[in-house]
Structure formats: structure tokens, C-alpha cells
PQR file with spaces between the fields and no chain letter, atoms N, CA, C, O and H, PARSE charges and radii, in Angstrom:
ATOM       1  N    UNK     1       0.827   -1.194    0.000 -0.4000 1.5000
ATOM       2  CA   UNK     1       0.000    0.000    0.000 -0.0000 2.0000
ATOM       3  C    UNK     1       0.870    1.257    0.000  0.5500 1.7000
ATOM       4  O    UNK     1       0.566    2.224   -0.698 -0.5500 1.4000
ATOM       5  N    UNK     2       1.939    1.244    0.773 -0.4000 1.5000
ATOM       6  CA   UNK     2       2.834    2.396    0.828 -0.0000 2.0000
ATOM       7  C    UNK     2       3.458    2.655   -0.545  0.5500 1.7000
ATOM       8  O    UNK     2       3.660    3.801   -0.945 -0.5500 1.4000
ATOM       9  H    UNK     2       2.187    0.458    1.340  0.4000 1.0000
ATOM      10  N    UNK     3       3.759    1.564   -1.256 -0.4000 1.5000
ATOM      11  CA   UNK     3       4.350    1.684   -2.594 -0.0000 2.0000
ATOM      12  C    UNK     3       3.375    2.347   -3.568  0.5500 1.7000
ATOM      13  O    UNK     3       3.787    3.160   -4.395 -0.5500 1.4000
ATOM      14  H    UNK     3       3.595    0.633   -0.931  0.4000 1.0000
ATOM      15  N    UNK     4       2.090    2.009   -3.479 -0.4000 1.5000
ATOM      16  CA   UNK     4       1.083    2.615   -4.344 -0.0000 2.0000
ATOM      17  C    UNK     4       0.964    4.108   -4.065  0.5500 1.7000
ATOM      18  O    UNK     4       0.853    4.911   -4.992 -0.5500 1.4000
ATOM      19  H    UNK     4       1.755    1.348   -2.807  0.4000 1.0000
ATOM      20  N    UNK     5       0.987    4.472   -2.805 -0.4000 1.5000
ATOM      21  CA   UNK     5       0.889    5.882   -2.426 -0.0000 2.0000
ATOM      22  C    UNK     5       2.101    6.660   -2.933  0.5500 1.7000
ATOM      23  O    UNK     5       1.961    7.774   -3.438 -0.5500 1.4000
ATOM      24  H    UNK     5       1.077    3.819   -2.053  0.4000 1.0000
ATOM      25  N    UNK     6       3.273    6.080   -2.801 -0.4000 1.5000
ATOM      26  CA   UNK     6       4.496    6.719   -3.275 -0.0000 2.0000
ATOM      27  C    UNK     6       4.447    6.913   -4.794  0.5500 1.7000
ATOM      28  O    UNK     6       4.792    7.980   -5.300 -0.5500 1.4000
ATOM      29  H    UNK     6       3.386    5.175   -2.391  0.4000 1.0000
ATOM      30  N    UNK     7       4.017    5.876   -5.512 -0.4000 1.5000
ATOM      31  CA   UNK     7       3.905    5.992   -6.975 -0.0000 2.0000
ATOM      32  C    UNK     7       2.880    7.053   -7.368  0.5500 1.7000
ATOM      33  O    UNK     7       3.087    7.799   -8.325 -0.5500 1.4000
ATOM      34  H    UNK     7       3.737    5.009   -5.101  0.4000 1.0000
ATOM      35  N    UNK     8       1.783    7.118   -6.631 -0.4000 1.5000
ATOM      36  CA   UNK     8       0.759    8.123   -6.909 -0.0000 2.0000
ATOM      37  C    UNK     8       1.321    9.531   -6.756  0.5500 1.7000
ATOM      38  O    UNK     8       1.111   10.381   -7.622 -0.5500 1.4000
ATOM      39  H    UNK     8       1.615    6.513   -5.854  0.4000 1.0000
ATOM      40  N    UNK     9       2.030    9.780   -5.665 -0.4000 1.5000
ATOM      41  CA   UNK     9       2.607   11.101   -5.416 -0.0000 2.0000
ATOM      42  C    UNK     9       3.622   11.445   -6.504  0.5500 1.7000
ATOM      43  O    UNK     9       3.672   12.586   -6.963 -0.5500 1.4000
ATOM      44  H    UNK     9       2.201    9.089   -4.962  0.4000 1.0000
ATOM      45  N    UNK    10       4.422   10.481   -6.917 -0.4000 1.5000
ATOM      46  CA   UNK    10       5.388   10.727   -7.994 -0.0000 2.0000
ATOM      47  C    UNK    10       4.669   11.074   -9.295  0.5500 1.7000
ATOM      48  O    UNK    10       5.079   11.986  -10.012 -0.5500 1.4000
ATOM      49  H    UNK    10       4.382    9.554   -6.544  0.4000 1.0000
ATOM      50  N    UNK    11       3.601   10.347   -9.594 -0.4000 1.5000
ATOM      51  CA   UNK    11       2.834   10.620  -10.813 -0.0000 2.0000
ATOM      52  C    UNK    11       2.191   12.007  -10.766  0.5500 1.7000
ATOM      53  O    UNK    11       2.158   12.716  -11.772 -0.5500 1.4000
ATOM      54  H    UNK    11       3.268    9.605   -9.011  0.4000 1.0000
ATOM      55  N    UNK    12       1.689   12.383   -9.609 -0.4000 1.5000
ATOM      56  CA   UNK    12       1.083   13.707   -9.465 -0.0000 2.0000
ATOM      57  C    UNK    12       2.142   14.788   -9.687  0.5500 1.7000
ATOM      58  O    UNK    12       1.877   15.772  -10.378 -0.5500 1.4000
ATOM      59  H    UNK    12       1.716   11.807   -8.792  0.4000 1.0000
ATOM      60  N    UNK    13       3.298   14.627   -9.131 -0.4000 1.5000
ATOM      61  CA   UNK    13       4.369   15.615   -9.313 -0.0000 2.0000
ATOM      62  C    UNK    13       4.778   15.709  -10.780  0.5500 1.7000
ATOM      63  O    UNK    13       5.043   16.799  -11.286 -0.5500 1.4000
ATOM      64  H    UNK    13       3.513   13.828   -8.570  0.4000 1.0000
ATOM      65  N    UNK    14       4.827   14.566  -11.461 -0.4000 1.5000
ATOM      66  CA   UNK    14       5.170   14.560  -12.884 -0.0000 2.0000
ATOM      67  C    UNK    14       4.118   15.310  -13.689  0.5500 1.7000
ATOM      68  O    UNK    14       4.461   16.113  -14.557 -0.5500 1.4000
ATOM      69  H    UNK    14       4.612   13.680  -11.051  0.4000 1.0000
ATOM      70  N    UNK    15       2.840   15.058  -13.412 -0.4000 1.5000
ATOM      71  CA   UNK    15       1.765   15.726  -14.140 -0.0000 2.0000
ATOM      72  C    UNK    15       1.738   17.222  -13.854  0.5500 1.7000
ATOM      73  O    UNK    15       1.481   18.016  -14.759 -0.5500 1.4000
ATOM      74  H    UNK    15       2.562   14.406  -12.707  0.4000 1.0000
ATOM      75  N    UNK    16       2.002   17.621  -12.605 -0.4000 1.5000
ATOM      76  CA   UNK    16       2.046   19.039  -12.266 -0.0000 2.0000
ATOM      77  C    UNK    16       3.170   19.765  -12.998  0.5500 1.7000
ATOM      78  O    UNK    16       3.041   20.950  -13.307 -0.5500 1.4000
ATOM      79  H    UNK    16       2.211   16.976  -11.870  0.4000 1.0000
ATOM      80  N    UNK    17       4.256   19.078  -13.276 -0.4000 1.5000
ATOM      81  CA   UNK    17       5.356   19.717  -14.006 -0.0000 2.0000
ATOM      82  C    UNK    17       4.971   19.968  -15.462  0.5500 1.7000
ATOM      83  O    UNK    17       5.578   20.816  -16.117 -0.5500 1.4000
ATOM      84  H    UNK    17       4.361   18.116  -13.026  0.4000 1.0000
ATOM      85  N    UNK    18       3.975   19.249  -15.980 -0.4000 1.5000
ATOM      86  CA   UNK    18       3.516   19.419  -17.357 -0.0000 2.0000
ATOM      87  C    UNK    18       2.488   20.536  -17.498  0.5500 1.7000
ATOM      88  O    UNK    18       2.174   20.958  -18.611 -0.5500 1.4000
ATOM      89  H    UNK    18       3.482   18.561  -15.448  0.4000 1.0000
ATOM      90  N    UNK    19       1.969   21.011  -16.380 -0.4000 1.5000
ATOM      91  CA   UNK    19       0.915   22.017  -16.417 -0.0000 2.0000
ATOM      92  C    UNK    19       1.477   23.361  -16.851  0.5500 1.7000
ATOM      93  O    UNK    19       2.557   23.770  -16.425 -0.5500 1.4000
ATOM      94  H    UNK    19       2.224   20.669  -15.475  0.4000 1.0000
ATOM      95  N    UNK    20       0.724   24.038  -17.707 -0.4000 1.5000
ATOM      96  CA   UNK    20       1.083   25.388  -18.134 -0.0000 2.0000
ATOM      97  C    UNK    20       0.389   26.372  -17.183  0.5500 1.7000
ATOM      98  O    UNK    20      -0.807   26.629  -17.322 -0.5500 1.4000
ATOM      99  H    UNK    20      -0.154   23.706  -18.054  0.4000 1.0000
ATOM     100  N    UNK    21       1.131   26.916  -16.228 -0.4000 1.5000
ATOM     101  CA   UNK    21       0.558   27.801  -15.225 -0.0000 2.0000
ATOM     102  C    UNK    21       0.429   29.209  -15.785  0.5500 1.7000
ATOM     103  O    UNK    21       1.328   29.677  -16.484 -0.5500 1.4000
ATOM     104  H    UNK    21       2.102   26.708  -16.115  0.4000 1.0000
ATOM     105  N    UNK    22      -0.678   29.894  -15.491 -0.4000 1.5000
ATOM     106  CA   UNK    22      -0.861   31.265  -16.009 -0.0000 2.0000
ATOM     107  C    UNK    22       0.060   32.245  -15.285  0.5500 1.7000
ATOM     108  O    UNK    22       0.476   32.025  -14.147 -0.5500 1.4000
ATOM     109  H    UNK    22      -1.408   29.514  -14.923  0.4000 1.0000
ATOM     110  N    UNK    23       0.360   33.330  -15.987 -0.4000 1.5000
ATOM     111  CA   UNK    23       1.146   34.388  -15.353 -0.0000 2.0000
ATOM     112  C    UNK    23       0.226   35.170  -14.410  0.5500 1.7000
ATOM     113  O    UNK    23      -0.995   35.016  -14.442 -0.5500 1.4000
ATOM     114  H    UNK    23       0.022   33.509  -16.911  0.4000 1.0000
ATOM     115  N    UNK    24       0.825   35.993  -13.588 -0.4000 1.5000
ATOM     116  CA   UNK    24       0.036   36.797  -12.649 -0.0000 2.0000
ATOM     117  C    UNK    24      -0.907   37.732  -13.408  0.5500 1.7000
ATOM     118  O    UNK    24      -2.058   37.914  -13.012 -0.5500 1.4000
ATOM     119  H    UNK    24       1.817   36.118  -13.561  0.4000 1.0000
ATOM     120  N    UNK    25      -0.418   38.317  -14.490 -0.4000 1.5000
ATOM     121  CA   UNK    25      -1.244   39.228  -15.282 -0.0000 2.0000
ATOM     122  C    UNK    25      -2.445   38.498  -15.884  0.5500 1.7000
ATOM     123  O    UNK    25      -3.561   39.018  -15.873 -0.5500 1.4000
ATOM     124  H    UNK    25       0.517   38.169  -14.812  0.4000 1.0000
ATOM     125  N    UNK    26      -2.215   37.295  -16.408 -0.4000 1.5000
ATOM     126  CA   UNK    26      -3.319   36.506  -16.968 -0.0000 2.0000
ATOM     127  C    UNK    26      -4.349   36.171  -15.892  0.5500 1.7000
ATOM     128  O    UNK    26      -5.555   36.229  -16.131 -0.5500 1.4000
ATOM     129  H    UNK    26      -1.309   36.873  -16.417  0.4000 1.0000
ATOM     130  N    UNK    27      -3.862   35.827  -14.719 -0.4000 1.5000
ATOM     131  CA   UNK    27      -4.747   35.456  -13.622 -0.0000 2.0000
ATOM     132  C    UNK    27      -5.593   36.644  -13.163  0.5500 1.7000
ATOM     133  O    UNK    27      -6.794   36.504  -12.928 -0.5500 1.4000
ATOM     134  H    UNK    27      -2.882   35.780  -14.524  0.4000 1.0000
ATOM     135  N    UNK    28      -4.963   37.807  -13.036 -0.4000 1.5000
ATOM     136  CA   UNK    28      -5.689   39.014  -12.625 -0.0000 2.0000
ATOM     137  C    UNK    28      -6.716   39.399  -13.683  0.5500 1.7000
ATOM     138  O    UNK    28      -7.842   39.770  -13.353 -0.5500 1.4000
ATOM     139  H    UNK    28      -3.988   37.920  -13.227  0.4000 1.0000
ATOM     140  N    UNK    29      -6.331   39.311  -14.950 -0.4000 1.5000
ATOM     141  CA   UNK    29      -7.235   39.647  -16.044 -0.0000 2.0000
ATOM     142  C    UNK    29      -8.433   38.703  -16.068  0.5500 1.7000
ATOM     143  O    UNK    29      -9.572   39.152  -16.199 -0.5500 1.4000
ATOM     144  H    UNK    29      -5.416   39.009  -15.218  0.4000 1.0000
ATOM     145  N    UNK    30      -8.192   37.417  -15.945 -0.4000 1.5000
ATOM     146  CA   UNK    30      -9.274   36.432  -15.945 -0.0000 2.0000
ATOM     147  C    UNK    30     -10.198   36.622  -14.751  0.5500 1.7000
ATOM     148  O    UNK    30     -11.415   36.485  -14.876 -0.5500 1.4000
ATOM     149  H    UNK    30      -7.267   37.052  -15.838  0.4000 1.0000
ATOM     150  N    UNK    31      -9.630   36.931  -13.610 -0.4000 1.5000
ATOM     151  CA   UNK    31     -10.434   37.168  -12.412 -0.0000 2.0000
ATOM     152  C    UNK    31     -11.332   38.387  -12.608  0.5500 1.7000
ATOM     153  O    UNK    31     -12.495   38.379  -12.207 -0.5500 1.4000
ATOM     154  H    UNK    31      -8.641   37.042  -13.508  0.4000 1.0000
ATOM     155  N    UNK    32     -10.787   39.430  -13.223 -0.4000 1.5000
ATOM     156  CA   UNK    32     -11.582   40.626  -13.505 -0.0000 2.0000
ATOM     157  C    UNK    32     -12.743   40.326  -14.433  0.5500 1.7000
ATOM     158  O    UNK    32     -13.854   40.808  -14.213 -0.5500 1.4000
ATOM     159  H    UNK    32      -9.842   39.437  -13.549  0.4000 1.0000
ATOM     160  N    UNK    33     -12.498   39.537  -15.464 -0.4000 1.5000
ATOM     161  CA   UNK    33     -13.562   39.163  -16.398 -0.0000 2.0000
ATOM     162  C    UNK    33     -14.658   38.393  -15.672  0.5500 1.7000
ATOM     163  O    UNK    33     -15.843   38.653  -15.879 -0.5500 1.4000
ATOM     164  H    UNK    33     -11.595   39.145  -15.642  0.4000 1.0000
ATOM     165  N    UNK    34     -14.271   37.457  -14.831 -0.4000 1.5000
ATOM     166  CA   UNK    34     -15.247   36.661  -14.083 -0.0000 2.0000
ATOM     167  C    UNK    34     -16.065   37.550  -13.153  0.5500 1.7000
ATOM     168  O    UNK    34     -17.282   37.388  -13.066 -0.5500 1.4000
ATOM     169  H    UNK    34     -13.308   37.245  -14.663  0.4000 1.0000
ATOM     170  N    UNK    35     -15.426   38.482  -12.460 -0.4000 1.5000
ATOM     171  CA   UNK    35     -16.143   39.370  -11.540 -0.0000 2.0000
ATOM     172  C    UNK    35     -17.120   40.281  -12.275  0.5500 1.7000
ATOM     173  O    UNK    35     -18.247   40.480  -11.821 -0.5500 1.4000
ATOM     174  H    UNK    35     -14.437   38.614  -12.530  0.4000 1.0000
ATOM     175  N    UNK    36     -16.694   40.834  -13.407 -0.4000 1.5000
ATOM     176  CA   UNK    36     -17.582   41.703  -14.185 -0.0000 2.0000
ATOM     177  C    UNK    36     -18.760   40.903  -14.734  0.5500 1.7000
ATOM     178  O    UNK    36     -19.906   41.343  -14.642 -0.5500 1.4000
ATOM     179  H    UNK    36     -15.779   40.672  -13.776  0.4000 1.0000
ATOM     180  N    UNK    37     -18.488   39.747  -15.295 -0.4000 1.5000
ATOM     181  CA   UNK    37     -19.563   38.911  -15.827 -0.0000 2.0000
ATOM     182  C    UNK    37     -20.534   38.512  -14.719  0.5500 1.7000
ATOM     183  O    UNK    37     -21.747   38.527  -14.927 -0.5500 1.4000
ATOM     184  H    UNK    37     -17.557   39.389  -15.370  0.4000 1.0000
ATOM     185  N    UNK    38     -20.018   38.159  -13.555 -0.4000 1.5000
ATOM     186  CA   UNK    38     -20.880   37.770  -12.435 -0.0000 2.0000
ATOM     187  C    UNK    38     -21.764   38.933  -11.991  0.5500 1.7000
ATOM     188  O    UNK    38     -22.942   38.738  -11.692 -0.5500 1.4000
ATOM     189  H    UNK    38     -19.032   38.147  -13.386  0.4000 1.0000
ATOM     190  N    UNK    39     -21.204   40.135  -11.947 -0.4000 1.5000
ATOM     191  CA   UNK    39     -21.993   41.312  -11.554 -0.0000 2.0000
ATOM     192  C    UNK    39     -23.094   41.594  -12.576  0.5500 1.7000
ATOM     193  O    UNK    39     -24.235   41.865  -12.203 -0.5500 1.4000
ATOM     194  H    UNK    39     -20.247   40.293  -12.190  0.4000 1.0000
ATOM     195  N    UNK    40     -22.755   41.532  -13.859 -0.4000 1.5000
ATOM     196  CA   UNK    40     -23.754   41.759  -14.908 -0.0000 2.0000
ATOM     197  C    UNK    40     -24.842   40.697  -14.837  0.5500 1.7000
ATOM     198  O    UNK    40     -26.026   41.011  -14.960 -0.5500 1.4000
ATOM     199  H    UNK    40     -21.828   41.312  -14.163  0.4000 1.0000
ATOM     200  N    UNK    41     -24.453   39.459  -14.641 -0.4000 1.5000
ATOM     201  CA   UNK    41     -25.411   38.365  -14.556 -0.0000 2.0000
ATOM     202  C    UNK    41     -26.311   38.531  -13.329  0.5500 1.7000
ATOM     203  O    UNK    41     -27.509   38.256  -13.400 -0.5500 1.4000
ATOM     204  H    UNK    41     -23.491   39.204  -14.541  0.4000 1.0000
ATOM     205  N    UNK    42     -25.741   38.981  -12.203 -0.4000 1.5000
ATOM     206  CA   UNK    42     -26.533   39.199  -10.989 -0.0000 2.0000
ATOM     207  C    UNK    42     -27.567   40.302  -11.210  0.5500 1.7000
ATOM     208  O    UNK    42     -28.708   40.173  -10.766 -0.5500 1.4000
ATOM     209  H    UNK    42     -24.768   39.205  -12.145  0.4000 1.0000
ATOM     210  N    UNK    43     -27.183   41.384  -11.889 -0.4000 1.5000
ATOM     211  CA   UNK    43     -28.136   42.459  -12.191 -0.0000 2.0000
ATOM     212  C    UNK    43     -29.234   41.936  -13.112  0.5500 1.7000
ATOM     213  O    UNK    43     -30.410   42.234  -12.904 -0.5500 1.4000
ATOM     214  H    UNK    43     -26.256   41.489  -12.250  0.4000 1.0000
ATOM     215  N    UNK    44     -28.864   41.166  -14.117 -0.4000 1.5000
ATOM     216  CA   UNK    44     -29.847   40.598  -15.046 -0.0000 2.0000
ATOM     217  C    UNK    44     -30.846   39.707  -14.305  0.5500 1.7000
ATOM     218  O    UNK    44     -32.055   39.826  -14.507 -0.5500 1.4000
ATOM     219  H    UNK    44     -27.909   40.923  -14.286  0.4000 1.0000
ATOM     220  N    UNK    45     -30.349   38.825  -13.457 -0.4000 1.5000
ATOM     221  CA   UNK    45     -31.235   37.934  -12.694 -0.0000 2.0000
ATOM     222  C    UNK    45     -32.111   38.744  -11.742  0.5500 1.7000
ATOM     223  O    UNK    45     -33.290   38.430  -11.577 -0.5500 1.4000
ATOM     224  H    UNK    45     -29.368   38.728  -13.293  0.4000 1.0000
ATOM     225  N    UNK    46     -31.557   39.778  -11.114 -0.4000 1.5000
ATOM     226  CA   UNK    46     -32.337   40.631  -10.212 -0.0000 2.0000
ATOM     227  C    UNK    46     -33.455   41.348  -10.938  0.5500 1.7000
ATOM     228  O    UNK    46     -34.579   41.411  -10.439 -0.5500 1.4000
ATOM     229  H    UNK    46     -30.599   40.033  -11.248  0.4000 1.0000
ATOM     230  N    UNK    47     -33.163   41.890  -12.111 -0.4000 1.5000
ATOM     231  CA   UNK    47     -34.193   42.575  -12.902 -0.0000 2.0000
ATOM     232  C    UNK    47     -35.275   41.584  -13.342  0.5500 1.7000
ATOM     233  O    UNK    47     -36.466   41.887  -13.281 -0.5500 1.4000
ATOM     234  H    UNK    47     -32.250   41.838  -12.517  0.4000 1.0000
ATOM     235  N    UNK    48     -34.855   40.422  -13.775 -0.4000 1.5000
ATOM     236  CA   UNK    48     -35.799   39.391  -14.191 -0.0000 2.0000
ATOM     237  C    UNK    48     -36.700   38.995  -13.021  0.5500 1.7000
ATOM     238  O    UNK    48     -37.903   38.806  -13.199 -0.5500 1.4000
ATOM     239  H    UNK    48     -33.887   40.176  -13.825  0.4000 1.0000
ATOM     240  N    UNK    49     -36.128   38.872  -11.842 -0.4000 1.5000
ATOM     241  CA   UNK    49     -36.899   38.523  -10.650 -0.0000 2.0000
ATOM     242  C    UNK    49     -37.914   39.616  -10.322  0.5500 1.7000
ATOM     243  O    UNK    49     -39.058   39.315   -9.979 -0.5500 1.4000
ATOM     244  H    UNK    49     -35.150   39.025  -11.697  0.4000 1.0000
ATOM     245  N    UNK    50     -37.507   40.874  -10.425 -0.4000 1.5000
ATOM     246  CA   UNK    50     -38.433   41.978  -10.164 -0.0000 2.0000
ATOM     247  C    UNK    50     -39.601   41.971  -11.150  0.5500 1.7000
ATOM     248  O    UNK    50     -40.750   42.166  -10.756 -0.5500 1.4000
ATOM     249  H    UNK    50     -36.578   41.118  -10.703  0.4000 1.0000
ATOM     250  N    UNK    51     -39.308   41.750  -12.414 -0.4000 1.5000
ATOM     251  CA   UNK    51     -40.364   41.713  -13.432 -0.0000 2.0000
ATOM     252  C    UNK    51     -41.323   40.560  -13.178  0.5500 1.7000
ATOM     253  O    UNK    51     -42.540   40.736  -13.224 -0.5500 1.4000
ATOM     254  H    UNK    51     -38.374   41.592  -12.734  0.4000 1.0000
ATOM     255  N    UNK    52     -40.778   39.387  -12.913 -0.4000 1.5000
ATOM     256  CA   UNK    52     -41.629   38.220  -12.644 -0.0000 2.0000
ATOM     257  C    UNK    52     -42.453   38.444  -11.384  0.5500 1.7000
ATOM     258  O    UNK    52     -43.629   38.081  -11.354 -0.5500 1.4000
ATOM     259  H    UNK    52     -39.789   39.243  -12.875  0.4000 1.0000
ATOM     260  N    UNK    53     -41.872   39.029  -10.348 -0.4000 1.5000
ATOM     261  CA   UNK    53     -42.617   39.310   -9.116 -0.0000 2.0000
ATOM     262  C    UNK    53     -43.748   40.295   -9.374  0.5500 1.7000
ATOM     263  O    UNK    53     -44.849   40.128   -8.849 -0.5500 1.4000
ATOM     264  H    UNK    53     -40.917   39.324  -10.372  0.4000 1.0000
ATOM     265  N    UNK    54     -43.483   41.324  -10.184 -0.4000 1.5000
ATOM     266  CA   UNK    54     -44.513   42.301  -10.514 -0.0000 2.0000
ATOM     267  C    UNK    54     -45.655   41.637  -11.285  0.5500 1.7000
ATOM     268  O    UNK    54     -46.825   41.846  -10.965 -0.5500 1.4000
ATOM     269  H    UNK    54     -42.589   41.460  -10.610  0.4000 1.0000
ATOM     270  N    UNK    55     -45.320   40.844  -12.291 -0.4000 1.5000
ATOM     271  CA   UNK    55     -46.350   40.166  -13.091 -0.0000 2.0000
ATOM     272  C    UNK    55     -47.132   39.195  -12.220  0.5500 1.7000
ATOM     273  O    UNK    55     -48.356   39.123  -12.325 -0.5500 1.4000
ATOM     274  H    UNK    55     -44.370   40.674  -12.551  0.4000 1.0000
ATOM     275  N    UNK    56     -46.462   38.465  -11.383 -0.4000 1.5000
ATOM     276  CA   UNK    56     -47.121   37.500  -10.495 -0.0000 2.0000
ATOM     277  C    UNK    56     -48.079   38.226   -9.545  0.5500 1.7000
ATOM     278  O    UNK    56     -49.189   37.756   -9.295 -0.5500 1.4000
ATOM     279  H    UNK    56     -45.467   38.523  -11.298  0.4000 1.0000
ATOM     280  N    UNK    57     -47.645   39.359   -9.026 -0.4000 1.5000
ATOM     281  CA   UNK    57     -48.490   40.155   -8.141 -0.0000 2.0000
ATOM     282  C    UNK    57     -49.713   40.682   -8.872  0.5500 1.7000
ATOM     283  O    UNK    57     -50.804   40.713   -8.302 -0.5500 1.4000
ATOM     284  H    UNK    57     -46.744   39.741   -9.229  0.4000 1.0000
ATOM     285  N    UNK    58     -49.554   41.096  -10.119 -0.4000 1.5000
ATOM     286  CA   UNK    58     -50.682   41.585  -10.909 -0.0000 2.0000
ATOM     287  C    UNK    58     -51.673   40.452  -11.192  0.5500 1.7000
ATOM     288  O    UNK    58     -52.884   40.668  -11.169 -0.5500 1.4000
ATOM     289  H    UNK    58     -48.668   41.071  -10.581  0.4000 1.0000
ATOM     290  N    UNK    59     -51.173   39.275  -11.452 -0.4000 1.5000
ATOM     291  CA   UNK    59     -52.048   38.138  -11.748 -0.0000 2.0000
ATOM     292  C    UNK    59     -52.835   37.699  -10.510  0.5500 1.7000
ATOM     293  O    UNK    59     -53.988   37.280  -10.620 -0.5500 1.4000
ATOM     294  H    UNK    59     -50.188   39.100  -11.470  0.4000 1.0000
ATOM     295  N    UNK    60     -52.218   37.794   -9.352 -0.4000 1.5000
ATOM     296  CA   UNK    60     -52.888   37.384   -8.113 -0.0000 2.0000
ATOM     297  C    UNK    60     -53.655   38.532   -7.496  0.5500 1.7000
ATOM     298  O    UNK    60     -54.368   38.328   -6.514 -0.5500 1.4000
ATOM     299  H    UNK    60     -51.282   38.134   -9.263  0.4000 1.0000
ATOM     300  N    UNK    61     -53.534   39.724   -8.034 -0.4000 1.5000
ATOM     301  CA   UNK    61     -54.264   40.886   -7.541 -0.0000 2.0000
ATOM     302  C    UNK    61     -53.755   41.387   -6.207  0.5500 1.7000
ATOM     303  O    UNK    61     -54.540   41.858   -5.383 -0.5500 1.4000
ATOM     304  H    UNK    61     -52.955   39.890   -8.832  0.4000 1.0000
ATOM     305  N    UNK    62     -52.470   41.294   -5.982 -0.4000 1.5000
ATOM     306  CA   UNK    62     -51.894   41.742   -4.705 -0.0000 2.0000
ATOM     307  C    UNK    62     -51.265   43.093   -4.849  0.5500 1.7000
ATOM     308  O    UNK    62     -50.730   43.631   -3.880 -0.5500 1.4000
ATOM     309  H    UNK    62     -51.833   40.912   -6.651  0.4000 1.0000
């Protein structure tokens, strides 16, 4: 069992050495894109929720 664990750790280290890691600038840029998209999506969902709530209230006469 110890041998399997050792081989696994060696394989993981080998695979990690093959990974193309992003630069700091790429990471910051990608994070910014995700944050902006998430904010826009949150506003869109919020507006959609308000519209649906208004229509639902009109249909139920509240």
C-alpha cells in the first residue's frame, strides 16, 4: 500500500510539471472578467426577478 501511495505522489508531481501555469497578469485579467460577468449576470437575474414578481403580483391581484 505504501508503494502505491508513493507511486501516486510521484505521478502527481510529474503531471504538475507538465501544467502550463498562467502568469500573474493573466490570472488578474481572468479574475476581472469573471467578476464583471458575475456582476452583470446578478443584475440581469435581479431585474428578471423583479419583473416576474410584478407580473405575479398583478395576476394574483396583490
